PDB file of N, CA, C and O in Angstrom:
ATOM      1  N   MET A   1       9.941  22.313  10.305  1.00  0.00           N
ATOM      2  CA  MET A   1       9.815  20.752   8.776  1.00  0.00           C
ATOM      3  C   MET A   1      10.069  19.922   9.341  1.00  0.00           C
ATOM      4  O   MET A   1      11.032  20.041  10.099  1.00  0.00           O
ATOM      5  N   PRO A   2       9.321  18.590   9.280  1.00  0.00           N
ATOM      6  CA  PRO A   2       8.894  17.946   9.967  1.00  0.00           C
ATOM      7  C   PRO A   2      10.204  16.843   8.769  1.00  0.00           C
ATOM      8  O   PRO A   2      10.425  16.977   7.566  1.00  0.00           O
ATOM      9  N   LEU A   3      10.933  15.621  10.000  1.00  0.00           N
ATOM     10  CA  LEU A   3      11.492  14.548   8.490  1.00  0.00           C
ATOM     11  C   LEU A   3      10.611  13.716   8.565  1.00  0.00           C
ATOM     12  O   LEU A   3       9.670  13.407   9.295  1.00  0.00           O
ATOM     13  N   THR A   4      11.309  13.277   7.277  1.00  0.00           N
ATOM     14  CA  THR A   4      10.062  11.797   7.161  1.00  0.00           C
ATOM     15  C   THR A   4      10.610  10.786   6.142  1.00  0.00           C
ATOM     16  O   THR A   4      11.605  10.877   5.423  1.00  0.00           O
ATOM     17  N   PHE A   5       9.745   9.843   6.259  1.00  0.00           N
ATOM     18  CA  PHE A   5      11.118   8.512   6.294  1.00  0.00           C
ATOM     19  C   PHE A   5      10.121   8.147   5.170  1.00  0.00           C
ATOM     20  O   PHE A   5       8.996   8.646   5.171  1.00  0.00           O
ATOM     21  N   ARG A   6      10.612   7.084   3.989  1.00  0.00           N
ATOM     22  CA  ARG A   6       9.719   6.065   3.250  1.00  0.00           C
ATOM     23  C   ARG A   6      10.125   5.355   2.832  1.00  0.00           C
ATOM     24  O   ARG A   6      10.792   5.882   1.941  1.00  0.00           O
ATOM     25  N   LYS A   7      10.308   3.992   2.771  1.00  0.00           N
ATOM     26  CA  LYS A   7      11.274   3.368   1.193  1.00  0.00           C
ATOM     27  C   LYS A   7      10.776   1.747   1.124  1.00  0.00           C
ATOM     28  O   LYS A   7      10.735   0.825   1.938  1.00  0.00           O
ATOM     29  N   SER A   8      10.467   1.896  -0.112  1.00  0.00           N
ATOM     30  CA  SER A   8       9.830   1.107  -1.180  1.00  0.00           C
ATOM     31  C   SER A   8      11.004  -0.542  -1.410  1.00  0.00           C
ATOM     32  O   SER A   8      12.028  -0.338  -2.062  1.00  0.00           O
ATOM     33  N   PHE A   9      10.776  -2.012  -0.874  1.00  0.00           N
ATOM     34  CA  PHE A   9      12.003  -2.606  -1.684  1.00  0.00           C
ATOM     35  C   PHE A   9      10.613  -3.458  -2.245  1.00  0.00           C
ATOM     36  O   PHE A   9       9.634  -3.489  -1.499  1.00  0.00           O
ATOM     37  N   GLN A  10      10.549  -4.252  -3.787  1.00  0.00           N
ATOM     38  CA  GLN A  10       9.687  -4.886  -4.648  1.00  0.00           C
ATOM     39  C   GLN A  10      10.787  -6.350  -4.560  1.00  0.00           C
ATOM     40  O   GLN A  10      11.941  -6.452  -4.975  1.00  0.00           O
ATOM     41  N   ILE A  11      10.007  -7.273  -3.930  1.00  0.00           N
ATOM     42  CA  ILE A  11      10.507  -8.491  -3.479  1.00  0.00           C
ATOM     43  C   ILE A  11      10.492  -9.566  -4.052  1.00  0.00           C
ATOM     44  O   ILE A  11      11.122 -10.479  -3.519  1.00  0.00           O
ATOM     45  N   LEU A  12       9.793  -9.824  -5.292  1.00  0.00           N
ATOM     46  CA  LEU A  12       9.122 -10.643  -5.840  1.00  0.00           C
ATOM     47  C   LEU A  12       7.961  -9.732  -7.280  1.00  0.00           C
ATOM     48  O   LEU A  12       6.941  -9.137  -6.931  1.00  0.00           O
ATOM     49  N   PRO A  13       8.267  -9.785  -8.366  1.00  0.00           N
ATOM     50  CA  PRO A  13       6.939  -9.271  -9.260  1.00  0.00           C
ATOM     51  C   PRO A  13       6.259  -9.045  -8.735  1.00  0.00           C
ATOM     52  O   PRO A  13       6.694  -9.102  -7.585  1.00  0.00           O
ATOM     53  N   GLY A  14       4.994  -8.683  -8.723  1.00  0.00           N
ATOM     54  CA  GLY A  14       3.996  -7.901  -8.170  1.00  0.00           C
ATOM     55  C   GLY A  14       4.270  -7.461  -6.753  1.00  0.00           C
ATOM     56  O   GLY A  14       3.358  -6.764  -6.309  1.00  0.00           O
ATOM     57  N   VAL A  15       5.269  -7.673  -5.920  1.00  0.00           N
ATOM     58  CA  VAL A  15       4.809  -7.305  -3.982  1.00  0.00           C
ATOM     59  C   VAL A  15       6.160  -7.023  -3.621  1.00  0.00           C
ATOM     60  O   VAL A  15       7.293  -7.465  -3.809  1.00  0.00           O
ATOM     61  N   ARG A  16       5.066  -5.326  -2.522  1.00  0.00           N
ATOM     62  CA  ARG A  16       7.057  -5.188  -2.228  1.00  0.00           C
ATOM     63  C   ARG A  16       6.523  -5.106  -0.996  1.00  0.00           C
ATOM     64  O   ARG A  16       5.515  -5.656  -0.552  1.00  0.00           O
ATOM     65  N   ILE A  17       7.397  -4.264  -0.406  1.00  0.00           N
ATOM     66  CA  ILE A  17       7.506  -3.680   0.755  1.00  0.00           C
ATOM     67  C   ILE A  17       7.930  -2.483   1.253  1.00  0.00           C
ATOM     68  O   ILE A  17       8.988  -1.943   0.932  1.00  0.00           O
ATOM     69  N   ASN A  18       7.172  -2.075   1.990  1.00  0.00           N
ATOM     70  CA  ASN A  18       6.953  -0.665   2.524  1.00  0.00           C
ATOM     71  C   ASN A  18       7.939  -0.244   4.205  1.00  0.00           C
ATOM     72  O   ASN A  18       7.759  -0.476   5.401  1.00  0.00           O
ATOM     73  N   LEU A  19       8.697   0.277   3.600  1.00  0.00           N
ATOM     74  CA  LEU A  19       9.142   0.880   4.994  1.00  0.00           C
ATOM     75  C   LEU A  19       8.298   2.836   5.674  1.00  0.00           C
ATOM     76  O   LEU A  19       7.871   3.577   4.789  1.00  0.00           O
ATOM     77  N   ASN A  20       8.256   3.075   6.422  1.00  0.00           N
ATOM     78  CA  ASN A  20       8.051   4.500   6.752  1.00  0.00           C
ATOM     79  C   ASN A  20       8.500   4.527   8.730  1.00  0.00           C
ATOM     80  O   ASN A  20       8.571   3.535   9.455  1.00  0.00           O
ATOM     81  N   ARG A  21       8.699   5.797   9.079  1.00  0.00           N
ATOM     82  CA  ARG A  21       8.904   5.694  10.351  1.00  0.00           C
ATOM     83  C   ARG A  21       8.513   5.048  11.590  1.00  0.00           C
ATOM     84  O   ARG A  21       9.076   4.759  12.646  1.00  0.00           O
ATOM     85  N   ARG A  22       7.058   4.892  10.968  1.00  0.00           N
ATOM     86  CA  ARG A  22       5.962   4.086  12.046  1.00  0.00           C
ATOM     87  C   ARG A  22       5.451   3.218  11.854  1.00  0.00           C
ATOM     88  O   ARG A  22       4.867   2.656  12.780  1.00  0.00           O
ATOM     89  N   SER A  23       5.427   2.684  10.528  1.00  0.00           N
ATOM     90  CA  SER A  23       5.082   1.292   9.973  1.00  0.00           C
ATOM     91  C   SER A  23       5.043   0.456   9.281  1.00  0.00           C
ATOM     92  O   SER A  23       4.555   1.243   8.471  1.00  0.00           O
ATOM     93  N   ARG A  24       5.079  -0.484   8.727  1.00  0.00           N
ATOM     94  CA  ARG A  24       5.949  -1.814   7.797  1.00  0.00           C
ATOM     95  C   ARG A  24       4.750  -1.636   6.895  1.00  0.00           C
ATOM     96  O   ARG A  24       3.876  -0.884   7.326  1.00  0.00           O
ATOM     97  N   SER A  25       4.557  -2.214   5.691  1.00  0.00           N
ATOM     98  CA  SER A  25       3.750  -3.110   5.276  1.00  0.00           C
ATOM     99  C   SER A  25       3.965  -3.529   3.529  1.00  0.00           C
ATOM    100  O   SER A  25       4.885  -3.200   2.781  1.00  0.00           O
ATOM    101  N   ILE A  26       2.601  -4.464   3.209  1.00  0.00           N
ATOM    102  CA  ILE A  26       3.267  -5.200   2.620  1.00  0.00           C
ATOM    103  C   ILE A  26       1.924  -4.686   0.921  1.00  0.00           C
ATOM    104  O   ILE A  26       0.742  -4.345   0.910  1.00  0.00           O
ATOM    105  N   THR A  27       2.470  -4.799   0.321  1.00  0.00           N
ATOM    106  CA  THR A  27       1.606  -4.494  -1.157  1.00  0.00           C
ATOM    107  C   THR A  27       1.960  -6.169  -1.709  1.00  0.00           C
ATOM    108  O   THR A  27       2.796  -7.041  -1.474  1.00  0.00           O
ATOM    109  N   PHE A  28       0.184  -5.880  -2.989  1.00  0.00           N
ATOM    110  CA  PHE A  28       0.286  -7.106  -3.733  1.00  0.00           C
ATOM    111  C   PHE A  28      -0.510  -6.027  -4.796  1.00  0.00           C
ATOM    112  O   PHE A  28      -1.214  -5.031  -4.628  1.00  0.00           O
ATOM    113  N   GLY A  29       0.133  -6.986  -6.302  1.00  0.00           N
ATOM    114  CA  GLY A  29      -0.634  -6.053  -7.577  1.00  0.00           C
ATOM    115  C   GLY A  29       0.540  -5.604  -8.089  1.00  0.00           C
ATOM    116  O   GLY A  29       1.633  -5.422  -7.553  1.00  0.00           O
ATOM    117  N   PHE A  30       0.058  -5.409  -9.507  1.00  0.00           N
ATOM    118  CA  PHE A  30       0.957  -5.162 -10.555  1.00  0.00           C
ATOM    119  C   PHE A  30       0.735  -3.656 -10.171  1.00  0.00           C
ATOM    120  O   PHE A  30       0.415  -3.179  -9.082  1.00  0.00           O
ATOM    121  N   LYS A  31       1.114  -2.760 -11.920  1.00  0.00           N
ATOM    122  CA  LYS A  31       1.117  -1.289 -11.805  1.00  0.00           C
ATOM    123  C   LYS A  31      -0.675  -1.334 -12.091  1.00  0.00           C
ATOM    124  O   LYS A  31      -1.554  -0.748 -11.458  1.00  0.00           O
ATOM    125  N   ASN A  32      -0.808  -2.327 -13.372  1.00  0.00           N
ATOM    126  CA  ASN A  32      -2.129  -2.173 -13.982  1.00  0.00           C
ATOM    127  C   ASN A  32      -3.396  -3.201 -12.991  1.00  0.00           C
ATOM    128  O   ASN A  32      -3.537  -4.407 -12.788  1.00  0.00           O
ATOM    129  N   GLY A  33      -3.606  -2.845 -12.871  1.00  0.00           N
ATOM    130  CA  GLY A  33      -5.384  -3.593 -11.650  1.00  0.00           C
ATOM    131  C   GLY A  33      -5.055  -2.814 -10.451  1.00  0.00           C
ATOM    132  O   GLY A  33      -4.422  -1.781 -10.235  1.00  0.00           O
ATOM    133  N   PRO A  34      -6.058  -4.133  -9.359  1.00  0.00           N
ATOM    134  CA  PRO A  34      -6.463  -4.319  -8.099  1.00  0.00           C
ATOM    135  C   PRO A  34      -4.516  -4.186  -7.116  1.00  0.00           C
ATOM    136  O   PRO A  34      -3.402  -4.689  -7.261  1.00  0.00           O
ATOM    137  N   HIS A  35      -4.833  -3.724  -6.685  1.00  0.00           N
ATOM    138  CA  HIS A  35      -3.566  -3.330  -5.661  1.00  0.00           C
ATOM    139  C   HIS A  35      -4.280  -3.764  -3.968  1.00  0.00           C
ATOM    140  O   HIS A  35      -5.190  -3.104  -3.465  1.00  0.00           O
ATOM    141  N   TYR A  36      -3.732  -4.806  -3.393  1.00  0.00           N
ATOM    142  CA  TYR A  36      -3.971  -5.017  -2.252  1.00  0.00           C
ATOM    143  C   TYR A  36      -3.022  -4.532  -1.100  1.00  0.00           C
ATOM    144  O   TYR A  36      -1.967  -5.163  -1.033  1.00  0.00           O
ATOM    145  N   THR A  37      -3.209  -3.471  -0.126  1.00  0.00           N
ATOM    146  CA  THR A  37      -2.073  -3.534   1.086  1.00  0.00           C
ATOM    147  C   THR A  37      -2.266  -3.951   2.231  1.00  0.00           C
ATOM    148  O   THR A  37      -3.037  -3.213   2.845  1.00  0.00           O
ATOM    149  N   ARG A  38      -1.940  -4.739   2.756  1.00  0.00           N
ATOM    150  CA  ARG A  38      -1.638  -4.299   4.545  1.00  0.00           C
ATOM    151  C   ARG A  38      -0.631  -4.202   5.266  1.00  0.00           C
ATOM    152  O   ARG A  38       0.412  -4.840   5.118  1.00  0.00           O
ATOM    153  N   SER A  39      -0.956  -3.078   6.431  1.00  0.00           N
ATOM    154  CA  SER A  39       0.196  -2.355   7.483  1.00  0.00           C
ATOM    155  C   SER A  39       0.022  -2.992   8.542  1.00  0.00           C
ATOM    156  O   SER A  39      -1.000  -3.636   8.781  1.00  0.00           O
ATOM    157  N   SER A  40       0.928  -2.896   9.246  1.00  0.00           N
ATOM    158  CA  SER A  40       1.405  -3.309  10.129  1.00  0.00           C
ATOM    159  C   SER A  40       0.792  -2.674  11.504  1.00  0.00           C
ATOM    160  O   SER A  40       0.870  -3.339  12.537  1.00  0.00           O
ATOM    161  N   THR A  41       0.090  -1.186  11.515  1.00  0.00           N
ATOM    162  CA  THR A  41      -1.032  -0.489  12.193  1.00  0.00           C
ATOM    163  C   THR A  41      -2.499  -1.177  11.934  1.00  0.00           C
ATOM    164  O   THR A  41      -3.454  -0.475  12.265  1.00  0.00           O
ATOM    165  N   GLY A  42      -2.769  -2.370  11.423  1.00  0.00           N
ATOM    166  CA  GLY A  42      -3.835  -2.636  11.082  1.00  0.00           C
ATOM    167  C   GLY A  42      -5.483  -2.369  10.137  1.00  0.00           C
ATOM    168  O   GLY A  42      -6.680  -2.574  10.339  1.00  0.00           O
ATOM    169  N   ARG A  43      -4.286  -1.588   8.653  1.00  0.00           N
ATOM    170  CA  ARG A  43      -5.191  -1.235   8.210  1.00  0.00           C
ATOM    171  C   ARG A  43      -4.938  -2.284   6.202  1.00  0.00           C
ATOM    172  O   ARG A  43      -4.046  -2.814   5.540  1.00  0.00           O
ATOM    173  N   ASP A  44      -6.139  -2.041   6.138  1.00  0.00           N
ATOM    174  CA  ASP A  44      -6.866  -3.141   4.671  1.00  0.00           C
ATOM    175  C   ASP A  44      -6.698  -2.305   3.875  1.00  0.00           C
ATOM    176  O   ASP A  44      -7.343  -1.318   4.230  1.00  0.00           O
ATOM    177  N   THR A  45      -5.960  -2.054   2.582  1.00  0.00           N
ATOM    178  CA  THR A  45      -6.893  -0.742   1.450  1.00  0.00           C
ATOM    179  C   THR A  45      -6.459  -1.525   0.236  1.00  0.00           C
ATOM    180  O   THR A  45      -5.332  -1.892  -0.096  1.00  0.00           O
ATOM    181  N   THR A  46      -7.351  -1.650  -0.207  1.00  0.00           N
ATOM    182  CA  THR A  46      -7.849  -2.351  -2.221  1.00  0.00           C
ATOM    183  C   THR A  46      -7.948  -1.263  -2.635  1.00  0.00           C
ATOM    184  O   THR A  46      -8.762  -0.450  -2.200  1.00  0.00           O
ATOM    185  N   SER A  47      -6.669  -0.922  -4.082  1.00  0.00           N
ATOM    186  CA  SER A  47      -6.941   0.230  -4.716  1.00  0.00           C
ATOM    187  C   SER A  47      -7.127  -0.226  -6.237  1.00  0.00           C
ATOM    188  O   SER A  47      -6.824  -1.337  -6.671  1.00  0.00           O
ATOM    189  N   MET A  48      -7.793   1.047  -7.121  1.00  0.00           N
ATOM    190  CA  MET A  48      -6.889   0.381  -7.984  1.00  0.00           C
ATOM    191  C   MET A  48      -7.062   2.600  -8.898  1.00  0.00           C
ATOM    192  O   MET A  48      -7.562   3.690  -8.622  1.00  0.00           O
ATOM    193  N   ASP A  49      -6.104   1.820 -10.141  1.00  0.00           N
ATOM    194  CA  ASP A  49      -5.937   3.110 -10.727  1.00  0.00           C
ATOM    195  C   ASP A  49      -7.041   2.885 -11.892  1.00  0.00           C
ATOM    196  O   ASP A  49      -7.143   1.868 -12.579  1.00  0.00           O
ATOM    197  N   LEU A  50      -7.768   3.933 -11.961  1.00  0.00           N
ATOM    198  CA  LEU A  50      -9.409   3.964 -13.304  1.00  0.00           C
ATOM    199  C   LEU A  50      -8.782   4.765 -14.242  1.00  0.00           C
ATOM    200  O   LEU A  50      -7.847   5.394 -13.746  1.00  0.00           O
ATOM    201  N   PRO A  51      -9.035   5.047 -15.904  1.00  0.00           N
ATOM    202  CA  PRO A  51      -8.919   5.932 -16.861  1.00  0.00           C
ATOM    203  C   PRO A  51      -8.865   7.204 -16.581  1.00  0.00           C
ATOM    204  O   PRO A  51      -9.591   7.638 -15.686  1.00  0.00           O
ATOM    205  N   GLY A  52      -8.012   8.045 -17.277  1.00  0.00           N
ATOM    206  CA  GLY A  52      -8.832   9.289 -17.168  1.00  0.00           C
ATOM    207  C   GLY A  52      -8.250   9.956 -15.870  1.00  0.00           C
ATOM    208  O   GLY A  52      -9.047  10.857 -15.608  1.00  0.00           O
ATOM    209  N   GLY A  53      -7.410   9.954 -15.080  1.00  0.00           N
ATOM    210  CA  GLY A  53      -6.711   9.910 -13.928  1.00  0.00           C
ATOM    211  C   GLY A  53      -8.184  10.080 -12.944  1.00  0.00           C
ATOM    212  O   GLY A  53      -8.815  11.027 -12.473  1.00  0.00           O
ATOM    213  N   LEU A  54      -8.287   8.785 -12.947  1.00  0.00           N
ATOM    214  CA  LEU A  54      -9.503   8.710 -11.673  1.00  0.00           C
ATOM    215  C   LEU A  54      -8.969   7.445 -11.137  1.00  0.00           C
ATOM    216  O   LEU A  54      -8.580   6.757 -12.081  1.00  0.00           O
ATOM    217  N   GLY A  55      -8.809   6.916 -10.108  1.00  0.00           N
ATOM    218  CA  GLY A  55      -8.720   6.124  -8.647  1.00  0.00           C
ATOM    219  C   GLY A  55      -9.552   5.602  -7.799  1.00  0.00           C
ATOM    220  O   GLY A  55     -10.210   6.494  -7.264  1.00  0.00           O
ATOM    221  N   TRP A  56      -9.875   4.368  -7.362  1.00  0.00           N
ATOM    222  CA  TRP A  56     -10.291   3.893  -6.940  1.00  0.00           C
ATOM    223  C   TRP A  56      -9.906   3.671  -5.580  1.00  0.00           C
ATOM    224  O   TRP A  56      -9.449   2.543  -5.766  1.00  0.00           O
ATOM    225  N   ARG A  57      -9.643   3.978  -3.696  1.00  0.00           N
ATOM    226  CA  ARG A  57      -9.876   3.341  -2.683  1.00  0.00           C
ATOM    227  C   ARG A  57     -10.601   2.878  -1.830  1.00  0.00           C
ATOM    228  O   ARG A  57     -11.304   3.679  -1.214  1.00  0.00           O
ATOM    229  N   ARG A  58     -10.680   1.553  -1.525  1.00  0.00           N
ATOM    230  CA  ARG A  58     -11.284   1.157  -0.162  1.00  0.00           C
ATOM    231  C   ARG A  58     -10.287   0.700   0.931  1.00  0.00           C
ATOM    232  O   ARG A  58      -9.492  -0.227   0.773  1.00  0.00           O
ATOM    233  N   THR A  59     -10.411   1.470   2.097  1.00  0.00           N
ATOM    234  CA  THR A  59      -9.862   1.116   3.654  1.00  0.00           C
ATOM    235  C   THR A  59     -10.571   0.599   4.700  1.00  0.00           C
ATOM    236  O   THR A  59     -11.568   1.281   4.934  1.00  0.00           O
ATOM    237  N   THR A  60     -10.429  -0.419   5.476  1.00  0.00           N
ATOM    238  CA  THR A  60     -11.074  -1.197   6.677  1.00  0.00           C
ATOM    239  C   THR A  60      -9.967  -1.271   7.784  1.00  0.00           C
ATOM    240  O   THR A  60      -8.789  -1.594   7.629  1.00  0.00           O
ATOM    241  N   ARG A  61     -10.534  -0.942   8.806  1.00  0.00           N
ATOM    242  CA  ARG A  61      -9.314  -1.446  11.017  1.00  0.00           C
ATOM    243  C   ARG A  61      -9.826  -2.201  10.777  1.00  0.00           C
ATOM    244  O   ARG A  61     -11.050  -2.250  10.660  1.00  0.00           O
ATOM    245  N   ARG A  62      -8.590  -3.557  10.529  1.00  0.00           N
ATOM    246  CA  ARG A  62      -8.700  -5.307  11.784  1.00  0.00           C
ATOM    247  C   ARG A  62      -8.576  -4.934  12.826  1.00  0.00           C
ATOM    248  O   ARG A  62      -7.712  -4.150  13.220  1.00  0.00           O
ATOM    249  N   ASN A  63     -10.108  -5.845  13.941  1.00  0.00           N
ATOM    250  CA  ASN A  63      -9.725  -5.617  14.793  1.00  0.00           C
ATOM    251  C   ASN A  63      -8.389  -6.426  15.372  1.00  0.00           C
ATOM    252  O   ASN A  63      -8.161  -7.576  14.997  1.00  0.00           O
ATOM    253  N   ARG A  64      -7.541  -5.747  16.299  1.00  0.00           N
ATOM    254  CA  ARG A  64      -6.944  -6.746  16.963  1.00  0.00           C
ATOM    255  C   ARG A  64      -6.964  -6.937  18.487  1.00  0.00           C
ATOM    256  O   ARG A  64      -6.381  -7.893  18.997  1.00  0.00           O
TER     257      ARG A  64
END
């Protein structure tokens, strides 16, 4: 069984820092509404929870 590590800290209302074993990311957005996440691995994700258990997500890669 692999060991996993994930920790999330709220630094300001609507701003979270997420840490895991391989990368770090920062997320902007509140519980209701769109979220924008930027990761240290070059991944940008925009996501939003929709009514009825649906969700929407779009992920893109940044050129380094």
